[in-house]
C-alpha angles and dihedrals in degrees: 000000000000121000118207100181100123118178095189122090122226111253116240108195132133136196123262112262124232089251091055091049089051091051090050091053093049094047092047090051088052089056098250119157123245090252092053091048092049091050093050094047096039097237135120118273091237090056090054091045093052092047093050091048091049095047100042117105134179114246128193125221124215090261088058095250116133134223136175123241135177116231120193 
């Protein structure tokens, strides 16, 4: 006998689009906080945080000093 009493909800998430990633990059360059970016894009702060962490790389200048930058 089959039982169809599921207590879990179906997840309804979607990937960030290229346009959203571009907006994140622009807003980060403008010095906006993660909360402000999340509010403007309409996404959760943790989503923005994970994306920034995933897309941030360490760059090296010609004088051999390093800095971190997010690339969409």
